[in-house]
mmCIF entry with sequence, helices, sheets and N, C-alpha, C, O atoms, coordinates in Angstrom:
data_MODEL
# 
_entry.id   MODEL 
# 
_entity.id                         1 
_entity.type                       polymer 
_entity.pdbx_number_of_molecules   1 
# 
_entity_poly.entity_id                      1 
_entity_poly.type                           'polypeptide(L)' 
_entity_poly.nstd_linkage                   no 
_entity_poly.nstd_monomer                   no 
_entity_poly.pdbx_seq_one_letter_code       
;(UNK)(UNK)(UNK)(UNK)(UNK)(UNK)(UNK)(UNK)(UNK)(UNK)(UNK)(UNK)(UNK)(UNK)(UNK)(UNK)
(UNK)(UNK)(UNK)(UNK)(UNK)(UNK)(UNK)(UNK)(UNK)(UNK)(UNK)(UNK)(UNK)(UNK)(UNK)(UNK)
(UNK)(UNK)(UNK)(UNK)(UNK)(UNK)(UNK)(UNK)(UNK)(UNK)(UNK)(UNK)(UNK)(UNK)(UNK)(UNK)
(UNK)(UNK)(UNK)
;
_entity_poly.pdbx_seq_one_letter_code_can   XXXXXXXXXXXXXXXXXXXXXXXXXXXXXXXXXXXXXXXXXXXXXXXXXXX 
_entity_poly.pdbx_strand_id                 A 
# 
loop_
_entity_poly_seq.entity_id 
_entity_poly_seq.num 
_entity_poly_seq.mon_id 
_entity_poly_seq.hetero 
1 1  UNK n 
1 2  UNK n 
1 3  UNK n 
1 4  UNK n 
1 5  UNK n 
1 6  UNK n 
1 7  UNK n 
1 8  UNK n 
1 9  UNK n 
1 10 UNK n 
1 11 UNK n 
1 12 UNK n 
1 13 UNK n 
1 14 UNK n 
1 15 UNK n 
1 16 UNK n 
1 17 UNK n 
1 18 UNK n 
1 19 UNK n 
1 20 UNK n 
1 21 UNK n 
1 22 UNK n 
1 23 UNK n 
1 24 UNK n 
1 25 UNK n 
1 26 UNK n 
1 27 UNK n 
1 28 UNK n 
1 29 UNK n 
1 30 UNK n 
1 31 UNK n 
1 32 UNK n 
1 33 UNK n 
1 34 UNK n 
1 35 UNK n 
1 36 UNK n 
1 37 UNK n 
1 38 UNK n 
1 39 UNK n 
1 40 UNK n 
1 41 UNK n 
1 42 UNK n 
1 43 UNK n 
1 44 UNK n 
1 45 UNK n 
1 46 UNK n 
1 47 UNK n 
1 48 UNK n 
1 49 UNK n 
1 50 UNK n 
1 51 UNK n 
# 
_struct_asym.id          A 
_struct_asym.entity_id   1 
# 
loop_
_struct_conf.conf_type_id 
_struct_conf.id 
_struct_conf.pdbx_PDB_helix_id 
_struct_conf.beg_label_comp_id 
_struct_conf.beg_label_asym_id 
_struct_conf.beg_label_seq_id 
_struct_conf.pdbx_beg_PDB_ins_code 
_struct_conf.end_label_comp_id 
_struct_conf.end_label_asym_id 
_struct_conf.end_label_seq_id 
_struct_conf.pdbx_end_PDB_ins_code 
_struct_conf.beg_auth_comp_id 
_struct_conf.beg_auth_asym_id 
_struct_conf.beg_auth_seq_id 
_struct_conf.end_auth_comp_id 
_struct_conf.end_auth_asym_id 
_struct_conf.end_auth_seq_id 
_struct_conf.pdbx_PDB_helix_class 
_struct_conf.details 
_struct_conf.pdbx_PDB_helix_length 
HELX_P HELX_P1 AA1 UNK A 2  ? UNK A 12 ? UNK A 2  UNK A 12 1 ? 11 
HELX_P HELX_P2 AA2 UNK A 14 ? UNK A 17 ? UNK A 14 UNK A 17 5 ? 4  
HELX_P HELX_P3 AA3 UNK A 21 ? UNK A 50 ? UNK A 21 UNK A 50 1 ? 30 
# 
_struct_conf_type.id          HELX_P 
_struct_conf_type.criteria    ? 
_struct_conf_type.reference   ? 
# 
loop_
_atom_site.group_PDB 
_atom_site.id 
_atom_site.type_symbol 
_atom_site.label_atom_id 
_atom_site.label_alt_id 
_atom_site.label_comp_id 
_atom_site.label_asym_id 
_atom_site.label_entity_id 
_atom_site.label_seq_id 
_atom_site.pdbx_PDB_ins_code 
_atom_site.Cartn_x 
_atom_site.Cartn_y 
_atom_site.Cartn_z 
_atom_site.occupancy 
_atom_site.B_iso_or_equiv 
_atom_site.pdbx_formal_charge 
_atom_site.auth_seq_id 
_atom_site.auth_comp_id 
_atom_site.auth_asym_id 
_atom_site.auth_atom_id 
_atom_site.pdbx_PDB_model_num 
ATOM 1   N N  . UNK A 1 1  ? -8.013  -12.253 1.218  1.00 0.00 ? 1  UNK A N  1 
ATOM 2   C CA . UNK A 1 1  ? -7.575  -12.186 2.689  1.00 0.00 ? 1  UNK A CA 1 
ATOM 3   C C  . UNK A 1 1  ? -7.070  -13.640 3.119  1.00 0.00 ? 1  UNK A C  1 
ATOM 4   O O  . UNK A 1 1  ? -6.012  -13.837 3.717  1.00 0.00 ? 1  UNK A O  1 
ATOM 5   N N  . UNK A 1 2  ? -7.930  -14.580 2.752  1.00 0.00 ? 2  UNK A N  1 
ATOM 6   C CA . UNK A 1 2  ? -7.632  -15.957 3.173  1.00 0.00 ? 2  UNK A CA 1 
ATOM 7   C C  . UNK A 1 2  ? -6.345  -16.448 2.489  1.00 0.00 ? 2  UNK A C  1 
ATOM 8   O O  . UNK A 1 2  ? -5.528  -17.091 3.148  1.00 0.00 ? 2  UNK A O  1 
ATOM 9   N N  . UNK A 1 3  ? -6.140  -16.174 1.215  1.00 0.00 ? 3  UNK A N  1 
ATOM 10  C CA . UNK A 1 3  ? -4.852  -16.664 0.612  1.00 0.00 ? 3  UNK A CA 1 
ATOM 11  C C  . UNK A 1 3  ? -3.686  -16.013 1.189  1.00 0.00 ? 3  UNK A C  1 
ATOM 12  O O  . UNK A 1 3  ? -2.619  -16.623 1.265  1.00 0.00 ? 3  UNK A O  1 
ATOM 13  N N  . UNK A 1 4  ? -3.818  -14.772 1.617  1.00 0.00 ? 4  UNK A N  1 
ATOM 14  C CA . UNK A 1 4  ? -2.629  -14.110 2.311  1.00 0.00 ? 4  UNK A CA 1 
ATOM 15  C C  . UNK A 1 4  ? -2.347  -14.895 3.545  1.00 0.00 ? 4  UNK A C  1 
ATOM 16  O O  . UNK A 1 4  ? -1.204  -15.292 3.767  1.00 0.00 ? 4  UNK A O  1 
ATOM 17  N N  . UNK A 1 5  ? -3.366  -15.145 4.384  1.00 0.00 ? 5  UNK A N  1 
ATOM 18  C CA . UNK A 1 5  ? -3.135  -15.835 5.695  1.00 0.00 ? 5  UNK A CA 1 
ATOM 19  C C  . UNK A 1 5  ? -2.498  -17.221 5.485  1.00 0.00 ? 5  UNK A C  1 
ATOM 20  O O  . UNK A 1 5  ? -1.624  -17.685 6.217  1.00 0.00 ? 5  UNK A O  1 
ATOM 21  N N  . UNK A 1 6  ? -3.014  -17.822 4.428  1.00 0.00 ? 6  UNK A N  1 
ATOM 22  C CA . UNK A 1 6  ? -2.432  -19.209 4.235  1.00 0.00 ? 6  UNK A CA 1 
ATOM 23  C C  . UNK A 1 6  ? -0.925  -19.194 3.694  1.00 0.00 ? 6  UNK A C  1 
ATOM 24  O O  . UNK A 1 6  ? -0.077  -20.020 4.035  1.00 0.00 ? 6  UNK A O  1 
ATOM 25  N N  . UNK A 1 7  ? -0.705  -18.098 2.769  1.00 0.00 ? 7  UNK A N  1 
ATOM 26  C CA . UNK A 1 7  ? 0.733   -17.948 2.366  1.00 0.00 ? 7  UNK A CA 1 
ATOM 27  C C  . UNK A 1 7  ? 1.604   -17.658 3.616  1.00 0.00 ? 7  UNK A C  1 
ATOM 28  O O  . UNK A 1 7  ? 2.654   -18.269 3.813  1.00 0.00 ? 7  UNK A O  1 
ATOM 29  N N  . UNK A 1 8  ? 1.158   -16.758 4.404  1.00 0.00 ? 8  UNK A N  1 
ATOM 30  C CA . UNK A 1 8  ? 1.927   -16.369 5.533  1.00 0.00 ? 8  UNK A CA 1 
ATOM 31  C C  . UNK A 1 8  ? 2.232   -17.574 6.497  1.00 0.00 ? 8  UNK A C  1 
ATOM 32  O O  . UNK A 1 8  ? 3.340   -17.759 7.000  1.00 0.00 ? 8  UNK A O  1 
ATOM 33  N N  . UNK A 1 9  ? 1.130   -18.375 6.704  1.00 0.00 ? 9  UNK A N  1 
ATOM 34  C CA . UNK A 1 9  ? 1.283   -19.588 7.523  1.00 0.00 ? 9  UNK A CA 1 
ATOM 35  C C  . UNK A 1 9  ? 2.290   -20.484 6.932  1.00 0.00 ? 9  UNK A C  1 
ATOM 36  O O  . UNK A 1 9  ? 3.235   -20.892 7.608  1.00 0.00 ? 9  UNK A O  1 
ATOM 37  N N  . UNK A 1 10 ? 2.121   -20.815 5.661  1.00 0.00 ? 10 UNK A N  1 
ATOM 38  C CA . UNK A 1 10 ? 3.024   -21.736 4.939  1.00 0.00 ? 10 UNK A CA 1 
ATOM 39  C C  . UNK A 1 10 ? 4.526   -21.172 4.970  1.00 0.00 ? 10 UNK A C  1 
ATOM 40  O O  . UNK A 1 10 ? 5.477   -21.945 5.082  1.00 0.00 ? 10 UNK A O  1 
ATOM 41  N N  . UNK A 1 11 ? 4.687   -19.782 4.864  1.00 0.00 ? 11 UNK A N  1 
ATOM 42  C CA . UNK A 1 11 ? 6.029   -19.257 4.752  1.00 0.00 ? 11 UNK A CA 1 
ATOM 43  C C  . UNK A 1 11 ? 6.619   -19.301 6.270  1.00 0.00 ? 11 UNK A C  1 
ATOM 44  O O  . UNK A 1 11 ? 7.782   -19.644 6.481  1.00 0.00 ? 11 UNK A O  1 
ATOM 45  N N  . UNK A 1 12 ? 5.787   -18.953 7.234  1.00 0.00 ? 12 UNK A N  1 
ATOM 46  C CA . UNK A 1 12 ? 6.335   -18.920 8.566  1.00 0.00 ? 12 UNK A CA 1 
ATOM 47  C C  . UNK A 1 12 ? 6.505   -20.293 9.326  1.00 0.00 ? 12 UNK A C  1 
ATOM 48  O O  . UNK A 1 12 ? 7.283   -20.393 10.274 1.00 0.00 ? 12 UNK A O  1 
ATOM 49  N N  . UNK A 1 13 ? 5.777   -21.296 8.887  1.00 0.00 ? 13 UNK A N  1 
ATOM 50  C CA . UNK A 1 13 ? 5.659   -22.481 9.496  1.00 0.00 ? 13 UNK A CA 1 
ATOM 51  C C  . UNK A 1 13 ? 6.826   -23.366 9.377  1.00 0.00 ? 13 UNK A C  1 
ATOM 52  O O  . UNK A 1 13 ? 7.179   -23.694 8.245  1.00 0.00 ? 13 UNK A O  1 
ATOM 53  N N  . UNK A 1 14 ? 7.445   -23.779 10.365 1.00 0.00 ? 14 UNK A N  1 
ATOM 54  C CA . UNK A 1 14 ? 8.654   -24.643 10.343 1.00 0.00 ? 14 UNK A CA 1 
ATOM 55  C C  . UNK A 1 14 ? 8.535   -25.870 9.405  1.00 0.00 ? 14 UNK A C  1 
ATOM 56  O O  . UNK A 1 14 ? 9.506   -26.347 8.818  1.00 0.00 ? 14 UNK A O  1 
ATOM 57  N N  . UNK A 1 15 ? 7.223   -26.361 9.306  1.00 0.00 ? 15 UNK A N  1 
ATOM 58  C CA . UNK A 1 15 ? 6.944   -27.514 8.462  1.00 0.00 ? 15 UNK A CA 1 
ATOM 59  C C  . UNK A 1 15 ? 7.236   -27.222 6.998  1.00 0.00 ? 15 UNK A C  1 
ATOM 60  O O  . UNK A 1 15 ? 7.417   -28.128 6.184  1.00 0.00 ? 15 UNK A O  1 
ATOM 61  N N  . UNK A 1 16 ? 7.277   -25.908 6.682  1.00 0.00 ? 16 UNK A N  1 
ATOM 62  C CA . UNK A 1 16 ? 7.561   -25.556 5.192  1.00 0.00 ? 16 UNK A CA 1 
ATOM 63  C C  . UNK A 1 16 ? 8.887   -25.945 4.762  1.00 0.00 ? 16 UNK A C  1 
ATOM 64  O O  . UNK A 1 16 ? 9.146   -26.170 3.580  1.00 0.00 ? 16 UNK A O  1 
ATOM 65  N N  . UNK A 1 17 ? 9.875   -26.044 5.859  1.00 0.00 ? 17 UNK A N  1 
ATOM 66  C CA . UNK A 1 17 ? 11.203  -26.414 5.488  1.00 0.00 ? 17 UNK A CA 1 
ATOM 67  C C  . UNK A 1 17 ? 11.449  -27.956 5.797  1.00 0.00 ? 17 UNK A C  1 
ATOM 68  O O  . UNK A 1 17 ? 12.580  -28.428 5.688  1.00 0.00 ? 17 UNK A O  1 
ATOM 69  N N  . UNK A 1 18 ? 10.336  -28.744 6.193  1.00 0.00 ? 18 UNK A N  1 
ATOM 70  C CA . UNK A 1 18 ? 10.558  -30.004 6.431  1.00 0.00 ? 18 UNK A CA 1 
ATOM 71  C C  . UNK A 1 18 ? 10.443  -30.805 5.132  1.00 0.00 ? 18 UNK A C  1 
ATOM 72  O O  . UNK A 1 18 ? 9.443   -30.601 4.444  1.00 0.00 ? 18 UNK A O  1 
ATOM 73  N N  . UNK A 1 19 ? 11.357  -31.695 4.719  1.00 0.00 ? 19 UNK A N  1 
ATOM 74  C CA . UNK A 1 19 ? 11.330  -32.352 3.595  1.00 0.00 ? 19 UNK A CA 1 
ATOM 75  C C  . UNK A 1 19 ? 10.264  -33.402 3.501  1.00 0.00 ? 19 UNK A C  1 
ATOM 76  O O  . UNK A 1 19 ? 9.994   -33.878 2.398  1.00 0.00 ? 19 UNK A O  1 
ATOM 77  N N  . UNK A 1 20 ? 9.621   -33.806 4.618  1.00 0.00 ? 20 UNK A N  1 
ATOM 78  C CA . UNK A 1 20 ? 8.614   -34.729 4.595  1.00 0.00 ? 20 UNK A CA 1 
ATOM 79  C C  . UNK A 1 20 ? 7.307   -34.016 4.313  1.00 0.00 ? 20 UNK A C  1 
ATOM 80  O O  . UNK A 1 20 ? 6.746   -33.304 5.147  1.00 0.00 ? 20 UNK A O  1 
ATOM 81  N N  . UNK A 1 21 ? 6.822   -34.263 3.004  1.00 0.00 ? 21 UNK A N  1 
ATOM 82  C CA . UNK A 1 21 ? 5.776   -33.601 2.429  1.00 0.00 ? 21 UNK A CA 1 
ATOM 83  C C  . UNK A 1 21 ? 4.413   -33.971 3.083  1.00 0.00 ? 21 UNK A C  1 
ATOM 84  O O  . UNK A 1 21 ? 3.480   -33.169 3.131  1.00 0.00 ? 21 UNK A O  1 
ATOM 85  N N  . UNK A 1 22 ? 4.355   -35.244 3.585  1.00 0.00 ? 22 UNK A N  1 
ATOM 86  C CA . UNK A 1 22 ? 3.064   -35.693 4.263  1.00 0.00 ? 22 UNK A CA 1 
ATOM 87  C C  . UNK A 1 22 ? 2.771   -34.937 5.485  1.00 0.00 ? 22 UNK A C  1 
ATOM 88  O O  . UNK A 1 22 ? 1.620   -34.615 5.779  1.00 0.00 ? 22 UNK A O  1 
ATOM 89  N N  . UNK A 1 23 ? 3.860   -34.629 6.248  1.00 0.00 ? 23 UNK A N  1 
ATOM 90  C CA . UNK A 1 23 ? 3.768   -33.803 7.475  1.00 0.00 ? 23 UNK A CA 1 
ATOM 91  C C  . UNK A 1 23 ? 3.247   -32.349 7.046  1.00 0.00 ? 23 UNK A C  1 
ATOM 92  O O  . UNK A 1 23 ? 2.312   -31.760 7.588  1.00 0.00 ? 23 UNK A O  1 
ATOM 93  N N  . UNK A 1 24 ? 4.027   -31.869 5.965  1.00 0.00 ? 24 UNK A N  1 
ATOM 94  C CA . UNK A 1 24 ? 3.740   -30.490 5.423  1.00 0.00 ? 24 UNK A CA 1 
ATOM 95  C C  . UNK A 1 24 ? 2.237   -30.348 5.055  1.00 0.00 ? 24 UNK A C  1 
ATOM 96  O O  . UNK A 1 24 ? 1.598   -29.379 5.466  1.00 0.00 ? 24 UNK A O  1 
ATOM 97  N N  . UNK A 1 25 ? 1.678   -31.298 4.292  1.00 0.00 ? 25 UNK A N  1 
ATOM 98  C CA . UNK A 1 25 ? 0.411   -31.204 3.826  1.00 0.00 ? 25 UNK A CA 1 
ATOM 99  C C  . UNK A 1 25 ? -0.620  -31.353 4.960  1.00 0.00 ? 25 UNK A C  1 
ATOM 100 O O  . UNK A 1 25 ? -1.650  -30.679 4.967  1.00 0.00 ? 25 UNK A O  1 
ATOM 101 N N  . UNK A 1 26 ? -0.305  -32.302 5.975  1.00 0.00 ? 26 UNK A N  1 
ATOM 102 C CA . UNK A 1 26 ? -1.151  -32.361 7.185  1.00 0.00 ? 26 UNK A CA 1 
ATOM 103 C C  . UNK A 1 26 ? -1.288  -31.028 7.885  1.00 0.00 ? 26 UNK A C  1 
ATOM 104 O O  . UNK A 1 26 ? -2.380  -30.561 8.209  1.00 0.00 ? 26 UNK A O  1 
ATOM 105 N N  . UNK A 1 27 ? -0.061  -30.405 8.112  1.00 0.00 ? 27 UNK A N  1 
ATOM 106 C CA . UNK A 1 27 ? -0.077  -29.118 8.763  1.00 0.00 ? 27 UNK A CA 1 
ATOM 107 C C  . UNK A 1 27 ? -0.806  -28.049 7.987  1.00 0.00 ? 27 UNK A C  1 
ATOM 108 O O  . UNK A 1 27 ? -1.429  -27.181 8.597  1.00 0.00 ? 27 UNK A O  1 
ATOM 109 N N  . UNK A 1 28 ? -0.756  -28.073 6.710  1.00 0.00 ? 28 UNK A N  1 
ATOM 110 C CA . UNK A 1 28 ? -1.543  -27.066 5.924  1.00 0.00 ? 28 UNK A CA 1 
ATOM 111 C C  . UNK A 1 28 ? -3.006  -27.314 6.084  1.00 0.00 ? 28 UNK A C  1 
ATOM 112 O O  . UNK A 1 28 ? -3.809  -26.412 6.320  1.00 0.00 ? 28 UNK A O  1 
ATOM 113 N N  . UNK A 1 29 ? -3.320  -28.569 5.946  1.00 0.00 ? 29 UNK A N  1 
ATOM 114 C CA . UNK A 1 29 ? -4.829  -28.987 6.181  1.00 0.00 ? 29 UNK A CA 1 
ATOM 115 C C  . UNK A 1 29 ? -5.370  -28.510 7.508  1.00 0.00 ? 29 UNK A C  1 
ATOM 116 O O  . UNK A 1 29 ? -6.440  -27.906 7.587  1.00 0.00 ? 29 UNK A O  1 
ATOM 117 N N  . UNK A 1 30 ? -4.570  -28.807 8.598  1.00 0.00 ? 30 UNK A N  1 
ATOM 118 C CA . UNK A 1 30 ? -4.987  -28.512 9.977  1.00 0.00 ? 30 UNK A CA 1 
ATOM 119 C C  . UNK A 1 30 ? -5.057  -27.031 10.059 1.00 0.00 ? 30 UNK A C  1 
ATOM 120 O O  . UNK A 1 30 ? -6.017  -26.525 10.640 1.00 0.00 ? 30 UNK A O  1 
ATOM 121 N N  . UNK A 1 31 ? -4.003  -26.184 9.460  1.00 0.00 ? 31 UNK A N  1 
ATOM 122 C CA . UNK A 1 31 ? -4.079  -24.775 9.532  1.00 0.00 ? 31 UNK A CA 1 
ATOM 123 C C  . UNK A 1 31 ? -5.332  -24.224 8.832  1.00 0.00 ? 31 UNK A C  1 
ATOM 124 O O  . UNK A 1 31 ? -6.038  -23.355 9.344  1.00 0.00 ? 31 UNK A O  1 
ATOM 125 N N  . UNK A 1 32 ? -5.557  -24.759 7.674  1.00 0.00 ? 32 UNK A N  1 
ATOM 126 C CA . UNK A 1 32 ? -6.848  -24.347 6.906  1.00 0.00 ? 32 UNK A CA 1 
ATOM 127 C C  . UNK A 1 32 ? -8.030  -24.522 7.712  1.00 0.00 ? 32 UNK A C  1 
ATOM 128 O O  . UNK A 1 32 ? -8.834  -23.596 7.818  1.00 0.00 ? 32 UNK A O  1 
ATOM 129 N N  . UNK A 1 33 ? -8.228  -25.757 8.358  1.00 0.00 ? 33 UNK A N  1 
ATOM 130 C CA . UNK A 1 33 ? -9.381  -25.966 9.213  1.00 0.00 ? 33 UNK A CA 1 
ATOM 131 C C  . UNK A 1 33 ? -9.450  -25.000 10.399 1.00 0.00 ? 33 UNK A C  1 
ATOM 132 O O  . UNK A 1 33 ? -10.524 -24.500 10.734 1.00 0.00 ? 33 UNK A O  1 
ATOM 133 N N  . UNK A 1 34 ? -8.292  -24.738 11.036 1.00 0.00 ? 34 UNK A N  1 
ATOM 134 C CA . UNK A 1 34 ? -8.230  -23.749 12.070 1.00 0.00 ? 34 UNK A CA 1 
ATOM 135 C C  . UNK A 1 34 ? -8.770  -22.304 11.606 1.00 0.00 ? 34 UNK A C  1 
ATOM 136 O O  . UNK A 1 34 ? -9.613  -21.674 12.244 1.00 0.00 ? 34 UNK A O  1 
ATOM 137 N N  . UNK A 1 35 ? -8.211  -21.891 10.487 1.00 0.00 ? 35 UNK A N  1 
ATOM 138 C CA . UNK A 1 35 ? -8.483  -20.586 9.984  1.00 0.00 ? 35 UNK A CA 1 
ATOM 139 C C  . UNK A 1 35 ? -10.000 -20.562 9.547  1.00 0.00 ? 35 UNK A C  1 
ATOM 140 O O  . UNK A 1 35 ? -10.642 -19.530 9.743  1.00 0.00 ? 35 UNK A O  1 
ATOM 141 N N  . UNK A 1 36 ? -10.593 -21.656 8.965  1.00 0.00 ? 36 UNK A N  1 
ATOM 142 C CA . UNK A 1 36 ? -11.957 -21.599 8.687  1.00 0.00 ? 36 UNK A CA 1 
ATOM 143 C C  . UNK A 1 36 ? -12.798 -21.613 9.879  1.00 0.00 ? 36 UNK A C  1 
ATOM 144 O O  . UNK A 1 36 ? -13.826 -20.937 9.913  1.00 0.00 ? 36 UNK A O  1 
ATOM 145 N N  . UNK A 1 37 ? -12.412 -22.373 10.903 1.00 0.00 ? 37 UNK A N  1 
ATOM 146 C CA . UNK A 1 37 ? -13.154 -22.427 12.222 1.00 0.00 ? 37 UNK A CA 1 
ATOM 147 C C  . UNK A 1 37 ? -13.199 -21.019 12.806 1.00 0.00 ? 37 UNK A C  1 
ATOM 148 O O  . UNK A 1 37 ? -14.239 -20.490 13.196 1.00 0.00 ? 37 UNK A O  1 
ATOM 149 N N  . UNK A 1 38 ? -12.000 -20.456 12.836 1.00 0.00 ? 38 UNK A N  1 
ATOM 150 C CA . UNK A 1 38 ? -11.968 -18.995 13.482 1.00 0.00 ? 38 UNK A CA 1 
ATOM 151 C C  . UNK A 1 38 ? -12.795 -18.032 12.656 1.00 0.00 ? 38 UNK A C  1 
ATOM 152 O O  . UNK A 1 38 ? -13.540 -17.212 13.192 1.00 0.00 ? 38 UNK A O  1 
ATOM 153 N N  . UNK A 1 39 ? -12.655 -18.140 11.343 1.00 0.00 ? 39 UNK A N  1 
ATOM 154 C CA . UNK A 1 39 ? -13.398 -17.228 10.496 1.00 0.00 ? 39 UNK A CA 1 
ATOM 155 C C  . UNK A 1 39 ? -14.894 -17.435 10.717 1.00 0.00 ? 39 UNK A C  1 
ATOM 156 O O  . UNK A 1 39 ? -15.641 -16.478 10.916 1.00 0.00 ? 39 UNK A O  1 
ATOM 157 N N  . UNK A 1 40 ? -15.311 -18.673 10.680 1.00 0.00 ? 40 UNK A N  1 
ATOM 158 C CA . UNK A 1 40 ? -16.809 -18.936 10.831 1.00 0.00 ? 40 UNK A CA 1 
ATOM 159 C C  . UNK A 1 40 ? -17.293 -18.441 12.184 1.00 0.00 ? 40 UNK A C  1 
ATOM 160 O O  . UNK A 1 40 ? -18.403 -17.928 12.327 1.00 0.00 ? 40 UNK A O  1 
ATOM 161 N N  . UNK A 1 41 ? -16.372 -18.625 13.229 1.00 0.00 ? 41 UNK A N  1 
ATOM 162 C CA . UNK A 1 41 ? -16.939 -18.138 14.491 1.00 0.00 ? 41 UNK A CA 1 
ATOM 163 C C  . UNK A 1 41 ? -17.052 -16.670 14.599 1.00 0.00 ? 41 UNK A C  1 
ATOM 164 O O  . UNK A 1 41 ? -17.966 -16.186 15.268 1.00 0.00 ? 41 UNK A O  1 
ATOM 165 N N  . UNK A 1 42 ? -16.161 -15.900 13.971 1.00 0.00 ? 42 UNK A N  1 
ATOM 166 C CA . UNK A 1 42 ? -16.258 -14.499 13.873 1.00 0.00 ? 42 UNK A CA 1 
ATOM 167 C C  . UNK A 1 42 ? -17.375 -14.044 13.027 1.00 0.00 ? 42 UNK A C  1 
ATOM 168 O O  . UNK A 1 42 ? -18.026 -13.047 13.341 1.00 0.00 ? 42 UNK A O  1 
ATOM 169 N N  . UNK A 1 43 ? -17.619 -14.717 11.988 1.00 0.00 ? 43 UNK A N  1 
ATOM 170 C CA . UNK A 1 43 ? -18.789 -14.418 11.216 1.00 0.00 ? 43 UNK A CA 1 
ATOM 171 C C  . UNK A 1 43 ? -20.086 -14.598 11.800 1.00 0.00 ? 43 UNK A C  1 
ATOM 172 O O  . UNK A 1 43 ? -20.992 -13.799 11.567 1.00 0.00 ? 43 UNK A O  1 
ATOM 173 N N  . UNK A 1 44 ? -20.248 -15.682 12.609 1.00 0.00 ? 44 UNK A N  1 
ATOM 174 C CA . UNK A 1 44 ? -21.391 -16.058 13.314 1.00 0.00 ? 44 UNK A CA 1 
ATOM 175 C C  . UNK A 1 44 ? -21.618 -15.017 14.495 1.00 0.00 ? 44 UNK A C  1 
ATOM 176 O O  . UNK A 1 44 ? -22.750 -14.587 14.717 1.00 0.00 ? 44 UNK A O  1 
ATOM 177 N N  . UNK A 1 45 ? -20.627 -14.662 15.174 1.00 0.00 ? 45 UNK A N  1 
ATOM 178 C CA . UNK A 1 45 ? -20.719 -13.718 16.237 1.00 0.00 ? 45 UNK A CA 1 
ATOM 179 C C  . UNK A 1 45 ? -21.152 -12.278 15.699 1.00 0.00 ? 45 UNK A C  1 
ATOM 180 O O  . UNK A 1 45 ? -21.975 -11.596 16.310 1.00 0.00 ? 45 UNK A O  1 
ATOM 181 N N  . UNK A 1 46 ? -20.546 -11.861 14.516 1.00 0.00 ? 46 UNK A N  1 
ATOM 182 C CA . UNK A 1 46 ? -20.886 -10.572 13.893 1.00 0.00 ? 46 UNK A CA 1 
ATOM 183 C C  . UNK A 1 46 ? -22.391 -10.595 13.483 1.00 0.00 ? 46 UNK A C  1 
ATOM 184 O O  . UNK A 1 46 ? -23.141 -9.646  13.712 1.00 0.00 ? 46 UNK A O  1 
ATOM 185 N N  . UNK A 1 47 ? -22.810 -11.826 12.817 1.00 0.00 ? 47 UNK A N  1 
ATOM 186 C CA . UNK A 1 47 ? -24.179 -11.959 12.270 1.00 0.00 ? 47 UNK A CA 1 
ATOM 187 C C  . UNK A 1 47 ? -25.149 -11.876 13.536 1.00 0.00 ? 47 UNK A C  1 
ATOM 188 O O  . UNK A 1 47 ? -26.170 -11.197 13.431 1.00 0.00 ? 47 UNK A O  1 
ATOM 189 N N  . UNK A 1 48 ? -24.882 -12.501 14.655 1.00 0.00 ? 48 UNK A N  1 
ATOM 190 C CA . UNK A 1 48 ? -25.766 -12.457 15.790 1.00 0.00 ? 48 UNK A CA 1 
ATOM 191 C C  . UNK A 1 48 ? -25.829 -11.104 16.381 1.00 0.00 ? 48 UNK A C  1 
ATOM 192 O O  . UNK A 1 48 ? -26.910 -10.624 16.720 1.00 0.00 ? 48 UNK A O  1 
ATOM 193 N N  . UNK A 1 49 ? -24.673 -10.448 16.521 1.00 0.00 ? 49 UNK A N  1 
ATOM 194 C CA . UNK A 1 49 ? -24.582 -9.117  17.086 1.00 0.00 ? 49 UNK A CA 1 
ATOM 195 C C  . UNK A 1 49 ? -25.280 -8.072  16.287 1.00 0.00 ? 49 UNK A C  1 
ATOM 196 O O  . UNK A 1 49 ? -25.772 -7.107  16.871 1.00 0.00 ? 49 UNK A O  1 
ATOM 197 N N  . UNK A 1 50 ? -25.356 -8.193  15.011 1.00 0.00 ? 50 UNK A N  1 
ATOM 198 C CA . UNK A 1 50 ? -25.992 -7.222  14.169 1.00 0.00 ? 50 UNK A CA 1 
ATOM 199 C C  . UNK A 1 50 ? -27.556 -7.352  14.222 1.00 0.00 ? 50 UNK A C  1 
ATOM 200 O O  . UNK A 1 50 ? -28.264 -6.381  13.959 1.00 0.00 ? 50 UNK A O  1 
ATOM 201 N N  . UNK A 1 51 ? -28.056 -8.521  14.551 1.00 0.00 ? 51 UNK A N  1 
ATOM 202 C CA . UNK A 1 51 ? -29.490 -8.709  14.649 1.00 0.00 ? 51 UNK A CA 1 
ATOM 203 C C  . UNK A 1 51 ? -30.180 -7.996  15.808 1.00 0.00 ? 51 UNK A C  1 
ATOM 204 O O  . UNK A 1 51 ? -31.396 -8.104  15.963 1.00 0.00 ? 51 UNK A O  1 
# 
């Protein structure tokens, strides 16, 4: 599931067409951090709600 999201982000993001690779990698890292944060938040909410 996560690789699909990352692939979609990389494909759809304008930075993917930017020849400046440093900006591209920075965007990917920030996107991964955001995805992990959102996923962790959802996981914690589900875990708390199930108890």
